[in-house]
C-alpha positions as CSV (number, residue, x, y, z in Angstrom):
1,M,0.2,0.2,-0.1
2,K,2.6,2.7,0.6
3,S,4.7,1.9,-2.3
4,S,1.6,2.2,-4.5
5,L,0.7,5.6,-2.4
6,S,4.6,6.6,-2.6
7,L,4.9,6.0,-6.7
8,L,1.1,8.1,-7.2
9,V,2.8,11.0,-5.4
10,L,5.8,11.1,-7.5
11,A,3.8,10.5,-11.0
12,L,2.1,13.6,-10.0
13,S,4.8,15.8,-8.8
14,T,6.2,15.3,-11.7
15,A,3.9,14.9,-14.1
16,L,0.9,17.3,-13.6
17,P,1.1,21.5,-14.6
18,A,2.1,23.8,-11.5
19,F,-0.6,26.2,-10.4
20,A,-0.8,29.8,-9.3
21,A,-0.4,30.5,-5.6
22,D,-3.6,31.7,-5.6
23,E,-5.3,28.9,-7.4
24,P,-6.9,26.2,-5.0
25,D,-4.4,23.1,-4.2
26,P,-5.3,20.0,-7.0
27,L,-3.7,17.8,-4.8
28,S,-5.0,16.6,-1.5
29,F,-4.4,13.6,1.4
30,N,-6.7,12.0,3.4
31,V,-6.0,9.8,6.6
32,G,-8.8,8.1,8.7
33,A,-10.0,5.4,10.4
34,V,-13.2,3.7,11.0
35,S,-15.1,1.0,13.9
36,E,-15.4,-1.2,10.9
37,Y,-14.9,-0.6,7.3
38,R,-18.8,-1.0,5.2
39,Y,-18.6,-1.4,1.4
40,R,-22.2,-1.4,-0.2
41,G,-23.2,-2.1,3.4
42,I,-21.1,-5.2,3.4
43,S,-18.4,-5.3,6.4
44,Q,-15.0,-5.6,4.5
45,S,-13.0,-6.0,8.1
46,R,-15.4,-8.8,9.4
47,L,-17.2,-6.4,11.9
48,K,-13.9,-5.1,13.5
49,P,-12.2,-1.2,13.2
50,A,-10.0,-0.7,9.6
51,L,-6.8,1.7,8.5
52,Q,-7.6,3.9,5.4
53,G,-5.7,6.8,3.4
54,G,-5.9,8.2,-0.1
55,I,-4.5,10.3,-2.6
56,D,-6.7,12.8,-5.4
57,Y,-5.8,15.1,-7.9
58,A,-8.4,17.1,-9.0
59,S,-7.6,19.3,-12.2
60,P,-9.5,22.7,-12.5
61,S,-11.0,21.3,-16.2
62,G,-12.6,18.4,-14.4
63,F,-10.4,15.6,-14.6
64,Y,-9.3,13.6,-11.5
65,V,-7.5,10.7,-10.4
66,G,-7.0,9.2,-7.5
67,T,-6.0,5.9,-5.1
68,W,-7.4,4.9,-1.7
69,A,-6.7,2.2,0.4
70,S,-8.2,0.4,3.6
71,T,-7.0,-2.5,5.9
72,I,-9.4,-5.8,5.3
73,K,-10.0,-9.1,6.7
74,W,-12.7,-11.2,4.1
75,I,-10.4,-12.6,1.7
76,K,-7.9,-13.9,4.2
77,D,-11.0,-15.4,6.1
78,I,-11.4,-17.3,2.9
79,P,-9.4,-21.0,3.4
80,G,-6.7,-20.5,0.9
81,G,-7.2,-16.7,0.6
82,D,-4.5,-14.4,1.1
83,A,-5.1,-10.4,1.3
84,D,-5.2,-8.0,3.9
85,V,-5.8,-4.6,2.4
86,E,-7.9,-3.1,-0.4
87,I,-6.0,0.0,-2.6
88,D,-8.5,1.5,-5.2
89,L,-7.3,3.2,-8.2
90,Y,-9.9,5.5,-10.1
91,G,-10.0,7.8,-12.7
92,G,-12.5,10.4,-14.8
93,Y,-14.3,13.6,-15.4
94,K,-17.2,15.4,-14.1
95,T,-18.4,18.8,-15.2
96,E,-21.8,20.4,-15.3
97,V,-24.1,19.6,-18.6
98,A,-26.9,22.1,-17.4
99,S,-27.8,24.8,-14.9
100,G,-27.4,22.8,-11.8
101,L,-26.9,19.5,-12.9
102,T,-22.9,17.7,-13.1
103,L,-22.1,14.8,-14.7
104,D,-19.3,12.3,-13.1
105,V,-18.2,9.4,-15.5
106,G,-14.7,7.2,-14.4
107,G,-13.3,3.8,-14.2
108,L,-12.5,2.1,-10.7
109,Y,-9.9,-0.5,-10.1
110,Y,-10.5,-2.5,-7.0
111,L,-7.3,-4.2,-6.0
112,Y,-6.3,-7.4,-3.2
113,P,-2.5,-8.2,-4.3
114,S,-2.1,-11.8,-4.3
115,N,-5.6,-12.3,-3.2
116,K,-5.3,-16.0,-4.5
117,L,-8.7,-16.3,-4.8
118,K,-8.8,-17.3,-8.5
119,N,-6.7,-20.7,-6.4
120,V,-9.9,-21.6,-4.7
121,P,-12.8,-23.4,-5.9
122,G,-16.2,-21.8,-6.8
123,F,-14.0,-18.5,-6.3
124,A,-12.9,-15.9,-9.1
125,N,-10.1,-13.0,-9.1
126,A,-10.8,-10.4,-6.4
127,N,-9.8,-8.0,-8.6
128,T,-12.4,-6.1,-10.0
129,F,-13.2,-3.2,-12.4
130,E,-15.6,-1.1,-12.6
131,V,-17.2,1.7,-15.2
132,Y,-19.0,4.6,-13.5
133,G,-21.8,7.2,-14.3
134,A,-23.6,9.8,-11.6
135,L,-25.8,13.2,-11.5
136,T,-25.5,15.0,-9.3
137,F,-28.6,17.4,-9.1
138,G,-28.6,20.0,-6.1
139,P,-27.8,17.9,-3.1
140,V,-28.9,14.5,-4.3
141,T,-27.0,12.3,-6.4
142,A,-27.7,8.9,-8.3
143,K,-25.3,6.9,-9.5
144,Y,-24.4,3.6,-11.4
145,S,-21.7,1.2,-11.6
146,H,-20.9,-1.9,-13.6
147,S,-18.3,-4.4,-13.6
148,T,-16.9,-5.2,-17.0
149,T,-14.5,-8.4,-14.9
150,N,-16.3,-11.0,-12.1
151,L,-17.4,-8.9,-8.9
152,F,-14.9,-9.2,-5.8
153,G,-14.4,-12.9,-6.5
154,N,-18.2,-14.3,-6.9
155,A,-17.3,-16.7,-10.2
156,N,-19.0,-15.9,-13.5
157,S,-20.5,-12.5,-12.2
158,K,-18.9,-10.3,-14.8
159,N,-21.6,-7.4,-15.5
160,S,-23.1,-7.1,-12.7
161,S,-24.2,-3.2,-11.4
162,Y,-24.6,-1.1,-8.4
163,F,-27.4,1.5,-8.7
164,D,-27.5,4.3,-5.6
165,V,-29.1,7.2,-4.5
166,S,-27.5,9.3,-1.9
167,A,-28.5,13.3,-0.5
168,T,-25.6,15.7,1.7
169,F,-27.7,18.2,3.6
170,D,-25.9,20.9,5.4
171,V,-27.8,20.8,8.7
172,G,-25.5,24.0,10.1
173,G,-22.9,23.9,12.5
174,G,-20.3,22.5,10.3
175,M,-22.8,18.9,10.2
176,T,-23.7,17.6,6.7
177,L,-27.2,14.7,7.2
178,T,-26.7,12.2,4.1
179,P,-29.1,9.5,3.9
180,H,-28.8,6.7,1.3
181,V,-29.8,3.7,-0.6
182,G,-28.4,1.4,-2.9
183,H,-29.0,-2.1,-4.8
184,Q,-25.9,-4.0,-5.2
185,T,-27.4,-7.3,-8.2
186,V,-24.9,-9.6,-8.6
187,K,-25.0,-11.1,-12.3
188,N,-26.1,-15.3,-12.3
189,L,-26.1,-15.1,-8.2
190,A,-29.6,-14.2,-7.0
191,V,-28.8,-14.9,-3.5
192,A,-25.8,-12.0,-3.5
193,S,-28.1,-9.6,-4.5
194,Y,-29.1,-7.3,-1.8
195,T,-30.1,-3.7,-1.2
196,D,-28.5,-1.4,1.7
197,Y,-29.0,1.9,3.4
198,S,-27.6,4.0,5.5
199,L,-27.8,7.2,7.2
200,T,-24.6,9.3,8.1
201,L,-23.9,12.0,10.3
202,A,-20.7,14.3,10.0
203,K,-19.0,17.2,11.7
204,D,-16.1,19.2,9.8
205,F,-13.6,20.8,12.4
206,S,-11.9,22.5,9.6
207,G,-10.6,19.4,7.8
208,L,-10.8,16.9,10.3
209,V,-14.2,15.2,10.1
210,L,-16.0,12.9,12.6
211,S,-18.5,10.8,11.7
212,G,-21.4,8.7,12.7
213,A,-23.8,6.2,10.0
214,V,-25.9,3.9,11.0
215,I,-25.5,0.9,8.3
216,G,-27.8,-2.3,7.3
217,T,-28.9,-4.4,4.5
218,D,-31.4,-7.5,3.5
219,A,-28.7,-9.2,2.4
220,D,-28.7,-13.0,2.7
221,K,-27.6,-14.1,5.9
222,T,-26.1,-17.4,5.1
223,F,-24.0,-16.1,2.0
224,Y,-22.7,-13.1,3.5
225,A,-21.9,-14.6,6.9
226,S,-18.5,-14.6,8.0
227,P,-15.8,-18.0,7.2
228,A,-13.9,-16.9,10.3
229,N,-17.0,-16.9,12.7
230,G,-20.2,-17.1,11.1
231,K,-21.8,-13.8,12.1
232,F,-23.4,-12.1,9.7
233,L,-21.5,-9.1,8.0
234,G,-24.5,-6.7,6.7
235,K,-26.2,-6.9,10.1
236,T,-27.5,-3.2,10.7
237,T,-25.0,-1.1,13.2
238,L,-23.6,1.9,14.3
239,V,-20.0,2.9,12.6
240,V,-17.9,5.5,13.3
241,G,-15.2,7.2,11.7
242,V,-12.4,9.9,11.8
243,K,-10.7,11.5,8.6
244,K,-8.1,14.2,8.5
245,T,-7.9,15.7,4.9
246,F,-4.6,18.1,4.2
């Protein structure tokens, strides 16, 4: 993870154009921790805490690239699997297509180094690539993601999709309230498809963000049970987190 982040910083620092001092810095960094890493409502860290961090470059022209990483447990919990970190690599383009309406399109690669799941019967390589498109109007964003590979180690799941709608409301005092609902469809594996929902309250202290999110799903309790302890990874829970952006 450190190697990937270091390479990205070096590439950005040497290849990207310089900007005037009075322009916003297009390069930002973030580090944080959460009481549990949930993605699309499902725990990636076996209901345990996780460390996270990322780097983003956003050009004034609308193009952006970035990388983000988190500790995980779910792959090592599968007998024969071997990966304790997720590294996301993404890039895209965001622009206003009409007054108040913003379009965001791009691609996202989920990398699980040396995950070995392709050697486990019934599984495929966990590495996953998705293309996505999102529209934002006012506080509301609707997004569609489509996998061009097998999805997160599920065999024969190419062309799976995820559709979600969220909204971000400024409730004053540096606090935001974000409701969210999404539906994951896993191709050729109906038992793995489910709906997730969450409600997040966050408070920004000059770049230090504290958050609390109630997260739940209607996922199948057997399919999404941890191989390590049998616990349901999509149960309703409160996830608290802290993130610093600089």
